[in-house]
Phi, psi and omega in degrees: 000136182278345182289132177224097185285312179066190182274130181271117179267161177301322180295316179300316181297319182295315182286327178290323177299324176294320177299320180292321178299317179296314180301318183295344180292342181250020180303129180082005184244354191244001182306139007270022178268163174280170172268136183220140175235148181223143179226131179250129185235135176222125181056039177077012180237136178285119180251350179201141179222154178188159172212153181287119189262329185195144179304135179095352181254168180307144180281172185305313183299324182291316176299318181292321179292322178295323178288324183284327181061224181294339179294346180293333183293126180077015182261176174255141175242137176247120184233137185282346179213144180315131179299142181292153185236006184233160176275123174236238176276350174223157179294166180295132178286328179301317179294324179295322178292321177298312182298324182285351178085024178302137180269322187216138179238125177248121188238131184289314184205154179290147176281125183284351180296123180303337181285346182243292182004079176093342182290322179295320178297316182292327176298317179295316181293322179298329180274006175087011177278131177288131182236130176238133179236170175087012179279113184058042184296316182298318178297319181293319180291323177294320178303326181250034181298326177301309185294317181298316177299313182299313181297322185281334188235343184080006179241159178288155172289126185250122174246123177266125180243130179227157173231127186217163174277174178302329178266019170075032178251136179263356178196162174286172182299336178280347183102350180296129180230015181254104358235141176287310183260167183277176184299319179296321177299316181295324177295321177297323177300322178292327176295325175293315178301332183287343182244342178276143181290325185217158178227138185238142183214149176271160184297328179301317178292324177296313181293327183280317187253344186046060183279165175258334177058041174253184180254122181236100178225153181274049179223163179276332184271073178235157180213149176264133178287159171298131180268131178238119184244129177264112189215083188305318184256010181055057178274351185302127180291144178292339177265013178290159179299324183294313180291316181299333182254012186287346175288329185257346178226121184301136183220135172237131178246121178265127179230172176273163182295342180271004180289158181295123178290330178294316181294322179299321180291322177297321180291319177297319180297330179283346174122351178268156177266142178237128178237122179264129179243140178292138179209141177252007181233184178280358186239134172297137180293104186291335175297323177290325175297316180295323178297317180295319178295321176299317178301331181270008180075025177276117183271335188215143183225124178258119181260121190242024176166151178106107180301322182288320178296315180300315179298317182297317178296318183285312181299326180266011177054045178258347181265145182256327188215149179233133176239122180238111173274120184247117181265146180282061181229154174235119183265321181068185176098122179297330184263358179291131186287152176250168188287336183232123180260229177077198184287326186075176178258153180277325182235142181301331177295343179266001180298146179290123177258127178276159176231170181053052183288140175228153181232135174223154177251136174233100189055240179270351183276154173244132175258117177253123182234147179195170183249147172281150184272052178280136179280124177247154175304135180273150176284139171261105186260016180280000000 
């Protein structure tokens, strides 16, 4: 086995934490690549730092080596993900580390990409470089949970986001939903949009709210996610904000094969893409939607609406994470909608249980987040 964890020192943890911090600076900017940070240390002093900023540009190790210069020879490198070992749009980082004369490499986690998975480590070891792995491994894998899911399944990491009252309502009985959650919670949603590759919504929410689904933050470093609309019959109005802004923000509308071809052409002329999928039910096959997004290199998908879409994703084990903003309000009403529709469970023992639960506060709101217990292919690190 090529893995050599060894003893984790306080110094190793500190420098690896810095590498993770650097990697996180590029969240949402590197798809379909992972986020990676690198730190080069010599005689207890950081002489070089870097992170992968965008697909097709130099990787983290290259930035760190350039900053370190000759000081890289005989130094230690801390990398949040195994250095690449193959030629892609950039040369192998493992070879660059060998050429620079690195003495020791500390790696948080193995790269799950079959083109790398252990090969980068073996290149370093073959060159006589001491390699230690597993330093802050859980943190490193969570930081790259989008990439790990994508590599193992070919589909994006799917996060379902809802905002509800204490009694589980996402809107009043009239349909009014402005606003369930507070301003700080809504700002955090825009921070999420800033790092997810795509955002998905059902046509019901589009018709009710006429959203724009862009990113609105008081910073310069913002980007709008790809908009994905599930609209079986192409009901979306041509004067909706989504269609009107589709020239400036990429948009895909998934419809059924029975949808109007004339309406589809009008939508395309306005700037949005229309993809028709065969369906024998009232619901577009979301597994096929995820497959299509995966083919396009979309690593992450934020789902922001629709009780039926949420239920479909959860019942078919297509969702990976759930975010629930809970506001200290009680709406009541038998007709007031809840965040998840579908068949539901007959017995509470059959309810879907999340794991790795976390809690955060945004003013008076509570954000409860957790992961679905979906089985993913495991990495073979032997």
